[in-house]
Backbone as XML, in Angstrom:
<?xml version="1.0"?>
<chain id="A" units="angstrom">
  <residue number="1" name="MET">
    <atom name="N" x="0.806" y="-1.194" z="0.000"/>
    <atom name="CA" x="0.000" y="0.000" z="0.000"/>
    <atom name="C" x="0.855" y="1.267" z="0.000"/>
  </residue>
  <residue number="2" name="ALA">
    <atom name="N" x="1.965" y="1.228" z="0.723"/>
    <atom name="CA" x="2.846" y="2.398" z="0.782"/>
    <atom name="C" x="3.471" y="2.667" z="-0.584"/>
  </residue>
  <residue number="3" name="ASP">
    <atom name="N" x="3.808" y="1.611" z="-1.315"/>
    <atom name="CA" x="4.396" y="1.795" z="-2.644"/>
    <atom name="C" x="3.395" y="2.430" z="-3.599"/>
  </residue>
  <residue number="4" name="MET">
    <atom name="N" x="2.145" y="2.055" z="-3.467"/>
    <atom name="CA" x="1.112" y="2.617" z="-4.338"/>
    <atom name="C" x="0.928" y="4.111" z="-4.076"/>
  </residue>
  <residue number="5" name="ASN">
    <atom name="N" x="0.978" y="4.536" z="-2.831"/>
    <atom name="CA" x="0.859" y="5.961" z="-2.506"/>
    <atom name="C" x="2.029" y="6.754" z="-3.057"/>
  </residue>
  <residue number="6" name="LYS">
    <atom name="N" x="3.240" y="6.208" z="-3.009"/>
    <atom name="CA" x="4.405" y="6.893" z="-3.561"/>
    <atom name="C" x="4.242" y="7.080" z="-5.065"/>
  </residue>
  <residue number="7" name="ILE">
    <atom name="N" x="3.803" y="6.039" z="-5.747"/>
    <atom name="CA" x="3.622" y="6.126" z="-7.198"/>
    <atom name="C" x="2.519" y="7.127" z="-7.524"/>
  </residue>
  <residue number="8" name="LYS">
    <atom name="N" x="1.416" y="7.071" z="-6.774"/>
    <atom name="CA" x="0.301" y="7.970" z="-7.025"/>
    <atom name="C" x="0.711" y="9.430" z="-6.806"/>
  </residue>
  <residue number="9" name="ASP">
    <atom name="N" x="1.435" y="9.691" z="-5.707"/>
    <atom name="CA" x="1.872" y="11.056" z="-5.440"/>
    <atom name="C" x="2.851" y="11.548" z="-6.492"/>
  </residue>
  <residue number="10" name="LYS">
    <atom name="N" x="3.742" y="10.685" z="-6.931"/>
    <atom name="CA" x="4.734" y="11.099" z="-7.918"/>
    <atom name="C" x="4.077" y="11.402" z="-9.263"/>
  </residue>
  <residue number="11" name="VAL">
    <atom name="N" x="3.157" y="10.550" z="-9.698"/>
    <atom name="CA" x="2.475" y="10.782" z="-10.969"/>
    <atom name="C" x="1.642" y="12.055" z="-10.886"/>
  </residue>
  <residue number="12" name="PHE">
    <atom name="N" x="0.974" y="12.274" z="-9.754"/>
    <atom name="CA" x="0.168" y="13.480" z="-9.610"/>
    <atom name="C" x="1.054" y="14.714" z="-9.623"/>
  </residue>
  <residue number="13" name="HIS">
    <atom name="N" x="2.197" y="14.651" z="-8.956"/>
    <atom name="CA" x="3.112" y="15.789" z="-8.928"/>
    <atom name="C" x="3.736" y="16.031" z="-10.299"/>
  </residue>
  <residue number="14" name="LYS">
    <atom name="N" x="3.959" y="14.966" z="-11.054"/>
    <atom name="CA" x="4.600" y="15.106" z="-12.360"/>
    <atom name="C" x="3.736" y="15.919" z="-13.320"/>
  </residue>
  <residue number="15" name="TYR">
    <atom name="N" x="2.441" y="15.823" z="-13.233"/>
    <atom name="CA" x="1.574" y="16.487" z="-14.193"/>
    <atom name="C" x="0.932" y="17.767" z="-13.658"/>
  </residue>
  <residue number="16" name="MET">
    <atom name="N" x="1.316" y="18.216" z="-12.479"/>
    <atom name="CA" x="0.815" y="19.486" z="-11.981"/>
    <atom name="C" x="1.588" y="20.613" z="-12.652"/>
  </residue>
  <residue number="17" name="PHE">
    <atom name="N" x="0.938" y="21.373" z="-13.501"/>
    <atom name="CA" x="1.639" y="22.379" z="-14.293"/>
    <atom name="C" x="2.073" y="23.558" z="-13.436"/>
  </residue>
  <residue number="18" name="PHE">
    <atom name="N" x="1.243" y="24.002" z="-12.517"/>
    <atom name="CA" x="1.541" y="25.215" z="-11.772"/>
    <atom name="C" x="2.666" y="25.033" z="-10.768"/>
  </residue>
  <residue number="19" name="SER">
    <atom name="N" x="3.005" y="23.802" z="-10.404"/>
    <atom name="CA" x="4.085" y="23.617" z="-9.441"/>
    <atom name="C" x="5.448" y="23.510" z="-10.117"/>
  </residue>
  <residue number="20" name="LEU">
    <atom name="N" x="5.472" y="23.371" z="-11.432"/>
    <atom name="CA" x="6.736" y="23.216" z="-12.145"/>
    <atom name="C" x="7.271" y="24.574" z="-12.588"/>
  </residue>
  <residue number="21" name="LYS">
    <atom name="N" x="8.566" y="24.719" z="-12.492"/>
    <atom name="CA" x="9.211" y="25.929" z="-13.005"/>
    <atom name="C" x="9.425" y="25.765" z="-14.497"/>
  </residue>
  <residue number="22" name="PRO">
    <atom name="N" x="9.378" y="26.856" z="-15.260"/>
    <atom name="CA" x="9.624" y="26.730" z="-16.703"/>
    <atom name="C" x="11.085" y="26.406" z="-16.972"/>
  </residue>
  <residue number="23" name="ALA">
    <atom name="N" x="11.319" y="25.692" z="-18.050"/>
    <atom name="CA" x="12.683" y="25.341" z="-18.442"/>
    <atom name="C" x="13.434" y="26.606" z="-18.851"/>
  </residue>
  <residue number="24" name="VAL">
    <atom name="N" x="14.676" y="26.697" z="-18.426"/>
    <atom name="CA" x="15.486" y="27.882" z="-18.718"/>
    <atom name="C" x="15.684" y="28.030" z="-20.223"/>
  </residue>
  <residue number="25" name="GLY">
    <atom name="N" x="15.917" y="26.922" z="-20.913"/>
    <atom name="CA" x="16.093" y="26.975" z="-22.362"/>
    <atom name="C" x="14.842" y="27.463" z="-23.071"/>
  </residue>
  <residue number="26" name="GLY">
    <atom name="N" x="13.669" y="27.134" z="-22.543"/>
    <atom name="CA" x="12.427" y="27.596" z="-23.144"/>
    <atom name="C" x="12.223" y="29.087" z="-22.974"/>
  </residue>
  <residue number="27" name="VAL">
    <atom name="N" x="12.563" y="29.591" z="-21.809"/>
    <atom name="CA" x="12.440" y="31.033" z="-21.576"/>
    <atom name="C" x="13.410" y="31.796" z="-22.470"/>
  </residue>
  <residue number="28" name="LEU">
    <atom name="N" x="14.641" y="31.295" z="-22.581"/>
    <atom name="CA" x="15.614" y="31.942" z="-23.466"/>
    <atom name="C" x="15.175" y="31.856" z="-24.925"/>
  </residue>
  <residue number="29" name="SER">
    <atom name="N" x="14.564" y="30.745" z="-25.301"/>
    <atom name="CA" x="14.051" y="30.602" z="-26.658"/>
    <atom name="C" x="12.964" y="31.629" z="-26.945"/>
  </residue>
  <residue number="30" name="LEU">
    <atom name="N" x="12.087" y="31.871" z="-25.975"/>
    <atom name="CA" x="11.060" y="32.898" z="-26.149"/>
    <atom name="C" x="11.672" y="34.291" z="-26.254"/>
  </residue>
  <residue number="31" name="VAL">
    <atom name="N" x="12.703" y="34.555" z="-25.448"/>
    <atom name="CA" x="13.366" y="35.861" z="-25.503"/>
    <atom name="C" x="14.034" y="36.057" z="-26.858"/>
  </residue>
  <residue number="32" name="PHE">
    <atom name="N" x="14.724" y="35.025" z="-27.335"/>
    <atom name="CA" x="15.388" y="35.125" z="-28.641"/>
    <atom name="C" x="14.369" y="35.259" z="-29.756"/>
  </residue>
  <residue number="33" name="GLY">
    <atom name="N" x="13.224" y="34.579" z="-29.638"/>
    <atom name="CA" x="12.173" y="34.714" z="-30.635"/>
    <atom name="C" x="11.596" y="36.120" z="-30.662"/>
  </residue>
  <residue number="34" name="GLY">
    <atom name="N" x="11.385" y="36.700" z="-29.485"/>
    <atom name="CA" x="10.894" y="38.079" z="-29.415"/>
    <atom name="C" x="11.886" y="39.065" z="-29.995"/>
  </residue>
  <residue number="35" name="ALA">
    <atom name="N" x="13.177" y="38.843" z="-29.718"/>
    <atom name="CA" x="14.212" y="39.732" z="-30.259"/>
    <atom name="C" x="14.272" y="39.636" z="-31.780"/>
  </residue>
  <residue number="36" name="SER">
    <atom name="N" x="14.148" y="38.426" z="-32.310"/>
    <atom name="CA" x="14.218" y="38.289" z="-33.764"/>
    <atom name="C" x="12.963" y="38.852" z="-34.435"/>
  </residue>
  <residue number="37" name="ILE">
    <atom name="N" x="11.812" y="38.737" z="-33.787"/>
    <atom name="CA" x="10.605" y="39.372" z="-34.339"/>
    <atom name="C" x="10.774" y="40.890" z="-34.348"/>
  </residue>
  <residue number="38" name="ALA">
    <atom name="N" x="11.354" y="41.433" z="-33.273"/>
    <atom name="CA" x="11.586" y="42.883" z="-33.223"/>
    <atom name="C" x="12.539" y="43.307" z="-34.338"/>
  </residue>
  <residue number="39" name="MET">
    <atom name="N" x="13.580" y="42.518" z="-34.592"/>
    <atom name="CA" x="14.523" y="42.859" z="-35.671"/>
    <atom name="C" x="13.848" y="42.814" z="-37.040"/>
  </residue>
  <residue number="40" name="ILE">
    <atom name="N" x="12.974" y="41.832" z="-37.250"/>
    <atom name="CA" x="12.255" y="41.734" z="-38.530"/>
    <atom name="C" x="11.333" y="42.942" z="-38.701"/>
  </residue>
  <residue number="41" name="ILE">
    <atom name="N" x="10.639" y="43.333" z="-37.644"/>
    <atom name="CA" x="9.744" y="44.493" z="-37.731"/>
    <atom name="C" x="10.539" y="45.768" z="-38.005"/>
  </residue>
  <residue number="42" name="ILE">
    <atom name="N" x="11.681" y="45.925" z="-37.344"/>
    <atom name="CA" x="12.532" y="47.096" z="-37.596"/>
    <atom name="C" x="13.024" y="47.093" z="-39.038"/>
  </residue>
  <residue number="43" name="ALA">
    <atom name="N" x="13.407" y="45.931" z="-39.546"/>
    <atom name="CA" x="13.880" y="45.836" z="-40.928"/>
    <atom name="C" x="12.767" y="46.191" z="-41.911"/>
  </residue>
  <residue number="44" name="ILE">
    <atom name="N" x="11.551" y="45.754" z="-41.646"/>
    <atom name="CA" x="10.427" y="46.073" z="-42.530"/>
    <atom name="C" x="10.144" y="47.570" z="-42.508"/>
  </residue>
  <residue number="45" name="CYS">
    <atom name="N" x="10.185" y="48.165" z="-41.317"/>
    <atom name="CA" x="9.943" y="49.611" z="-41.210"/>
    <atom name="C" x="11.034" y="50.414" z="-41.914"/>
  </residue>
  <residue number="46" name="LEU">
    <atom name="N" x="12.286" y="49.999" z="-41.769"/>
    <atom name="CA" x="13.386" y="50.683" z="-42.456"/>
    <atom name="C" x="13.269" y="50.555" z="-43.969"/>
  </residue>
  <residue number="47" name="SER">
    <atom name="N" x="12.894" y="49.383" z="-44.430"/>
    <atom name="CA" x="12.737" y="49.179" z="-45.863"/>
    <atom name="C" x="11.589" y="50.019" z="-46.420"/>
  </residue>
  <residue number="48" name="TYR">
    <atom name="N" x="10.502" y="50.086" z="-45.682"/>
    <atom name="CA" x="9.374" y="50.899" z="-46.119"/>
    <atom name="C" x="9.748" y="52.380" z="-46.121"/>
  </residue>
  <residue number="49" name="GLY">
    <atom name="N" x="10.463" y="52.813" z="-45.109"/>
    <atom name="CA" x="10.856" y="54.217" z="-45.023"/>
    <atom name="C" x="11.833" y="54.622" z="-46.107"/>
  </residue>
  <residue number="50" name="ALA">
    <atom name="N" x="12.671" y="53.696" z="-46.538"/>
    <atom name="CA" x="13.649" y="54.007" z="-47.581"/>
    <atom name="C" x="13.112" y="53.713" z="-48.978"/>
  </residue>
  <residue number="51" name="GLY">
    <atom name="N" x="11.865" y="53.333" z="-49.059"/>
    <atom name="CA" x="11.274" y="53.061" z="-50.368"/>
    <atom name="C" x="11.808" y="51.789" z="-51.008"/>
  </residue>
  <residue number="52" name="GLY">
    <atom name="N" x="12.257" y="50.863" z="-50.211"/>
    <atom name="CA" x="12.771" y="49.605" z="-50.737"/>
    <atom name="C" x="14.234" y="49.641" z="-51.115"/>
  </residue>
  <residue number="53" name="HIS">
    <atom name="N" x="14.947" y="50.717" z="-50.790"/>
    <atom name="CA" x="16.354" y="50.851" z="-51.176"/>
    <atom name="C" x="17.287" y="50.875" z="-49.962"/>
  </residue>
  <residue number="54" name="ALA">
    <atom name="N" x="16.989" y="50.078" z="-48.952"/>
    <atom name="CA" x="17.824" y="50.050" z="-47.741"/>
    <atom name="C" x="18.606" y="48.745" z="-47.675"/>
  </residue>
  <residue number="55" name="GLY">
    <atom name="N" x="19.026" y="48.239" z="-48.787"/>
    <atom name="CA" x="19.616" y="46.927" z="-48.987"/>
    <atom name="C" x="20.471" y="46.334" z="-47.880"/>
  </residue>
  <residue number="56" name="THR">
    <atom name="N" x="21.624" y="46.929" z="-47.599"/>
    <atom name="CA" x="22.577" y="46.328" z="-46.682"/>
    <atom name="C" x="22.064" y="46.311" z="-45.247"/>
  </residue>
  <residue number="57" name="VAL">
    <atom name="N" x="21.446" y="47.373" z="-44.819"/>
    <atom name="CA" x="20.959" y="47.463" z="-43.438"/>
    <atom name="C" x="19.855" y="46.440" z="-43.196"/>
  </residue>
  <residue number="58" name="VAL">
    <atom name="N" x="18.915" y="46.382" z="-44.111"/>
    <atom name="CA" x="17.791" y="45.461" z="-43.959"/>
    <atom name="C" x="18.270" y="44.020" z="-44.081"/>
  </residue>
  <residue number="59" name="GLY">
    <atom name="N" x="19.158" y="43.760" z="-44.998"/>
    <atom name="CA" x="19.693" y="42.412" z="-45.155"/>
    <atom name="C" x="20.455" y="41.934" z="-43.936"/>
  </residue>
  <residue number="60" name="SER">
    <atom name="N" x="21.262" y="42.828" z="-43.361"/>
    <atom name="CA" x="22.020" y="42.431" z="-42.173"/>
    <atom name="C" x="21.104" y="42.233" z="-40.969"/>
  </residue>
  <residue number="61" name="LEU">
    <atom name="N" x="20.056" y="43.046" z="-40.840"/>
    <atom name="CA" x="19.098" y="42.850" z="-39.756"/>
    <atom name="C" x="18.345" y="41.532" z="-39.914"/>
  </residue>
  <residue number="62" name="ALA">
    <atom name="N" x="17.939" y="41.227" z="-41.126"/>
    <atom name="CA" x="17.222" y="39.977" z="-41.364"/>
    <atom name="C" x="18.127" y="38.770" z="-41.134"/>
  </residue>
  <residue number="63" name="PHE">
    <atom name="N" x="19.379" y="38.872" z="-41.550"/>
    <atom name="CA" x="20.311" y="37.764" z="-41.330"/>
    <atom name="C" x="20.595" y="37.585" z="-39.845"/>
  </residue>
  <residue number="64" name="THR">
    <atom name="N" x="20.725" y="38.680" z="-39.113"/>
    <atom name="CA" x="20.921" y="38.599" z="-37.666"/>
    <atom name="C" x="19.696" y="37.988" z="-36.994"/>
  </residue>
  <residue number="65" name="ALA">
    <atom name="N" x="18.510" y="38.355" z="-37.448"/>
    <atom name="CA" x="17.288" y="37.761" z="-36.907"/>
    <atom name="C" x="17.251" y="36.265" z="-37.182"/>
  </residue>
  <residue number="66" name="PHE">
    <atom name="N" x="17.733" y="35.856" z="-38.357"/>
    <atom name="CA" x="17.788" y="34.436" z="-38.690"/>
    <atom name="C" x="18.737" y="33.688" z="-37.755"/>
  </residue>
  <residue number="67" name="ILE">
    <atom name="N" x="19.899" y="34.251" z="-37.489"/>
    <atom name="CA" x="20.876" y="33.613" z="-36.604"/>
    <atom name="C" x="20.330" y="33.536" z="-35.176"/>
  </residue>
  <residue number="68" name="VAL">
    <atom name="N" x="19.723" y="34.624" z="-34.708"/>
    <atom name="CA" x="19.176" y="34.652" z="-33.346"/>
    <atom name="C" x="18.035" y="33.646" z="-33.204"/>
  </residue>
  <residue number="69" name="SER">
    <atom name="N" x="17.187" y="33.549" z="-34.204"/>
    <atom name="CA" x="16.093" y="32.580" z="-34.131"/>
    <atom name="C" x="16.621" y="31.151" z="-34.238"/>
  </residue>
  <residue number="70" name="GLY">
    <atom name="N" x="17.707" y="30.954" z="-34.957"/>
    <atom name="CA" x="18.332" y="29.629" z="-34.990"/>
    <atom name="C" x="18.839" y="29.220" z="-33.614"/>
  </residue>
  <residue number="71" name="PHE">
    <atom name="N" x="19.454" y="30.163" z="-32.902"/>
    <atom name="CA" x="19.865" y="29.891" z="-31.524"/>
    <atom name="C" x="18.654" y="29.644" z="-30.634"/>
  </residue>
  <residue number="72" name="GLY">
    <atom name="N" x="17.554" y="30.327" z="-30.916"/>
    <atom name="CA" x="16.329" y="30.107" z="-30.155"/>
    <atom name="C" x="15.793" y="28.694" z="-30.324"/>
  </residue>
  <residue number="73" name="VAL">
    <atom name="N" x="15.847" y="28.181" z="-31.551"/>
    <atom name="CA" x="15.426" y="26.798" z="-31.794"/>
    <atom name="C" x="16.345" y="25.838" z="-31.040"/>
  </residue>
  <residue number="74" name="TYR">
    <atom name="N" x="17.640" y="26.085" z="-31.106"/>
    <atom name="CA" x="18.610" y="25.240" z="-30.415"/>
    <atom name="C" x="18.370" y="25.231" z="-28.906"/>
  </residue>
  <residue number="75" name="LEU">
    <atom name="N" x="18.178" y="26.417" z="-28.323"/>
    <atom name="CA" x="17.951" y="26.499" z="-26.887"/>
    <atom name="C" x="16.610" y="25.884" z="-26.493"/>
  </residue>
  <residue number="76" name="GLY">
    <atom name="N" x="15.614" y="25.982" z="-27.356"/>
    <atom name="CA" x="14.330" y="25.346" z="-27.079"/>
    <atom name="C" x="14.454" y="23.839" z="-27.012"/>
  </residue>
  <residue number="77" name="PHE">
    <atom name="N" x="15.220" y="23.261" z="-27.931"/>
    <atom name="CA" x="15.427" y="21.813" z="-27.883"/>
    <atom name="C" x="16.275" y="21.412" z="-26.684"/>
  </residue>
  <residue number="78" name="ARG">
    <atom name="N" x="17.225" y="22.247" z="-26.302"/>
    <atom name="CA" x="18.003" y="21.968" z="-25.093"/>
    <atom name="C" x="17.127" y="22.034" z="-23.852"/>
  </residue>
  <residue number="79" name="GLY">
    <atom name="N" x="16.153" y="22.940" z="-23.852"/>
    <atom name="CA" x="15.236" y="23.059" z="-22.720"/>
    <atom name="C" x="14.322" y="21.855" z="-22.568"/>
  </residue>
  <residue number="80" name="LEU">
    <atom name="N" x="14.045" y="21.159" z="-23.667"/>
    <atom name="CA" x="13.219" y="19.954" z="-23.580"/>
    <atom name="C" x="13.926" y="18.834" z="-22.834"/>
  </residue>
  <residue number="81" name="ARG">
    <atom name="N" x="15.237" y="18.891" z="-22.724"/>
    <atom name="CA" x="15.998" y="17.865" z="-22.000"/>
    <atom name="C" x="15.949" y="18.054" z="-20.486"/>
  </residue>
  <residue number="82" name="GLU">
    <atom name="N" x="15.584" y="19.233" z="-20.032"/>
    <atom name="CA" x="15.563" y="19.508" z="-18.600"/>
    <atom name="C" x="14.423" y="18.721" z="-17.948"/>
  </residue>
  <residue number="83" name="GLU">
    <atom name="N" x="14.753" y="18.007" z="-16.893"/>
    <atom name="CA" x="13.763" y="17.197" z="-16.203"/>
    <atom name="C" x="13.080" y="18.014" z="-15.109"/>
  </residue>
  <residue number="84" name="GLU">
    <atom name="N" x="11.854" y="17.620" z="-14.777"/>
    <atom name="CA" x="11.059" y="18.266" z="-13.732"/>
    <atom name="C" x="10.859" y="19.752" z="-13.999"/>
  </residue>
  <residue number="85" name="ARG">
    <atom name="N" x="10.691" y="20.118" z="-15.243"/>
    <atom name="CA" x="10.437" y="21.504" z="-15.647"/>
    <atom name="C" x="9.231" y="21.529" z="-16.576"/>
  </residue>
  <residue number="86" name="ALA">
    <atom name="N" x="8.587" y="22.666" z="-16.668"/>
    <atom name="CA" x="7.481" y="22.848" z="-17.606"/>
    <atom name="C" x="8.063" y="23.098" z="-18.998"/>
  </residue>
  <residue number="87" name="HIS">
    <atom name="N" x="7.598" y="22.346" z="-19.971"/>
    <atom name="CA" x="8.163" y="22.417" z="-21.313"/>
    <atom name="C" x="7.319" y="23.233" z="-22.291"/>
  </residue>
  <residue number="88" name="LEU">
    <atom name="N" x="6.250" y="23.834" z="-21.833"/>
    <atom name="CA" x="5.415" y="24.635" z="-22.729"/>
    <atom name="C" x="6.171" y="25.825" z="-23.319"/>
  </residue>
  <residue number="89" name="PRO">
    <atom name="N" x="6.978" y="26.572" z="-22.543"/>
    <atom name="CA" x="7.747" y="27.661" z="-23.163"/>
    <atom name="C" x="8.715" y="27.155" z="-24.232"/>
  </residue>
  <residue number="90" name="CYS">
    <atom name="N" x="9.256" y="25.963" z="-24.038"/>
    <atom name="CA" x="10.157" y="25.384" z="-25.045"/>
    <atom name="C" x="9.418" y="25.156" z="-26.354"/>
  </residue>
  <residue number="91" name="LYS">
    <atom name="N" x="8.241" y="24.573" z="-26.256"/>
    <atom name="CA" x="7.472" y="24.266" z="-27.459"/>
    <atom name="C" x="7.045" y="25.541" z="-28.186"/>
  </residue>
  <residue number="92" name="ILE">
    <atom name="N" x="6.604" y="26.529" z="-27.429"/>
    <atom name="CA" x="6.190" y="27.796" z="-28.041"/>
    <atom name="C" x="7.391" y="28.483" z="-28.679"/>
  </residue>
  <residue number="93" name="GLY">
    <atom name="N" x="8.535" y="28.494" z="-27.981"/>
    <atom name="CA" x="9.739" y="29.125" z="-28.506"/>
    <atom name="C" x="10.263" y="28.432" z="-29.760"/>
  </residue>
  <residue number="94" name="ILE">
    <atom name="N" x="10.223" y="27.105" z="-29.778"/>
    <atom name="CA" x="10.684" y="26.363" z="-30.957"/>
    <atom name="C" x="9.813" y="26.690" z="-32.159"/>
  </residue>
  <residue number="95" name="ILE">
    <atom name="N" x="8.499" y="26.707" z="-31.961"/>
    <atom name="CA" x="7.599" y="26.993" z="-33.077"/>
    <atom name="C" x="7.772" y="28.430" z="-33.561"/>
  </residue>
  <residue number="96" name="MET">
    <atom name="N" x="7.875" y="29.377" z="-32.617"/>
    <atom name="CA" x="8.020" y="30.785" z="-32.991"/>
    <atom name="C" x="9.330" y="31.015" z="-33.742"/>
  </residue>
  <residue number="97" name="CYS">
    <atom name="N" x="10.430" y="30.508" z="-33.208"/>
    <atom name="CA" x="11.727" y="30.707" z="-33.854"/>
    <atom name="C" x="11.818" y="29.955" z="-35.179"/>
  </residue>
  <residue number="98" name="GLY">
    <atom name="N" x="11.196" y="28.779" z="-35.242"/>
    <atom name="CA" x="11.181" y="28.039" z="-36.505"/>
    <atom name="C" x="10.418" y="28.778" z="-37.592"/>
  </residue>
  <residue number="99" name="CYS">
    <atom name="N" x="9.296" y="29.391" z="-37.227"/>
    <atom name="CA" x="8.530" y="30.178" z="-38.209"/>
    <atom name="C" x="9.332" y="31.383" z="-38.693"/>
  </residue>
  <residue number="100" name="ILE">
    <atom name="N" x="10.070" y="31.998" z="-37.783"/>
    <atom name="CA" x="10.899" y="33.145" z="-38.179"/>
    <atom name="C" x="12.003" y="32.689" z="-39.130"/>
  </residue>
  <residue number="101" name="CYS">
    <atom name="N" x="12.622" y="31.548" z="-38.844"/>
    <atom name="CA" x="13.667" y="31.010" z="-39.737"/>
    <atom name="C" x="13.103" y="30.757" z="-41.132"/>
  </residue>
  <residue number="102" name="VAL">
    <atom name="N" x="11.938" y="30.122" z="-41.187"/>
    <atom name="CA" x="11.314" y="29.828" z="-42.487"/>
    <atom name="C" x="10.951" y="31.129" z="-43.211"/>
  </residue>
  <residue number="103" name="PHE">
    <atom name="N" x="10.452" y="32.119" z="-42.485"/>
    <atom name="CA" x="10.086" y="33.402" z="-43.081"/>
    <atom name="C" x="11.299" y="34.101" z="-43.682"/>
  </residue>
  <residue number="104" name="VAL">
    <atom name="N" x="12.410" y="34.125" z="-42.944"/>
    <atom name="CA" x="13.612" y="34.807" z="-43.443"/>
    <atom name="C" x="14.199" y="34.055" z="-44.635"/>
  </residue>
  <residue number="105" name="ILE">
    <atom name="N" x="14.205" y="32.730" z="-44.577"/>
    <atom name="CA" x="14.702" y="31.946" z="-45.721"/>
    <atom name="C" x="13.822" y="32.200" z="-46.944"/>
  </residue>
  <residue number="106" name="ALA">
    <atom name="N" x="12.503" y="32.263" z="-46.747"/>
    <atom name="CA" x="11.604" y="32.545" z="-47.874"/>
    <atom name="C" x="11.871" y="33.933" z="-48.453"/>
  </residue>
  <residue number="107" name="LEU">
    <atom name="N" x="12.151" y="34.916" z="-47.598"/>
    <atom name="CA" x="12.467" y="36.260" z="-48.106"/>
    <atom name="C" x="13.751" y="36.257" z="-48.934"/>
  </residue>
  <residue number="108" name="PHE">
    <atom name="N" x="14.749" y="35.537" z="-48.458"/>
    <atom name="CA" x="16.010" y="35.494" z="-49.205"/>
    <atom name="C" x="15.860" y="34.732" z="-50.520"/>
  </residue>
  <residue number="109" name="VAL">
    <atom name="N" x="15.072" y="33.664" z="-50.518"/>
    <atom name="CA" x="14.877" y="32.879" z="-51.751"/>
    <atom name="C" x="14.064" y="33.673" z="-52.767"/>
  </residue>
  <residue number="110" name="ILE">
    <atom name="N" x="13.014" y="34.341" z="-52.317"/>
    <atom name="CA" x="12.197" y="35.136" z="-53.215"/>
    <atom name="C" x="12.971" y="36.335" z="-53.734"/>
  </residue>
  <residue number="111" name="GLY">
    <atom name="N" x="13.798" y="36.916" z="-52.881"/>
    <atom name="CA" x="14.614" y="38.047" z="-53.298"/>
    <atom name="C" x="13.944" y="39.384" z="-53.065"/>
  </residue>
  <residue number="112" name="VAL">
    <atom name="N" x="13.067" y="39.435" z="-52.092"/>
    <atom name="CA" x="12.371" y="40.701" z="-51.791"/>
    <atom name="C" x="13.285" y="41.640" z="-51.090"/>
  </residue>
</chain>
């Protein structure tokens, strides 16, 4: 009977979301995703303000956003390895940074 209570308590504790701390890699992934979104928005505003002729500045901002979002994906996957942590920020950060990577690659391939 004592073994059953230990298993029951452990399983119940494992799935309690509010008692778990978020994974550090997931939080960093969200921060990097937010930073890369901010860089993309700044690049779009600069390009619009220059009438589409802000080549080097916009390209370097977009490339930096791509690198930062790539690190965000990496840190999100590293955060999934952390035990006894909430992994929801990791999943959100991976998806957000992955979408930014795909968006920047599509911009470079299209040549906008």
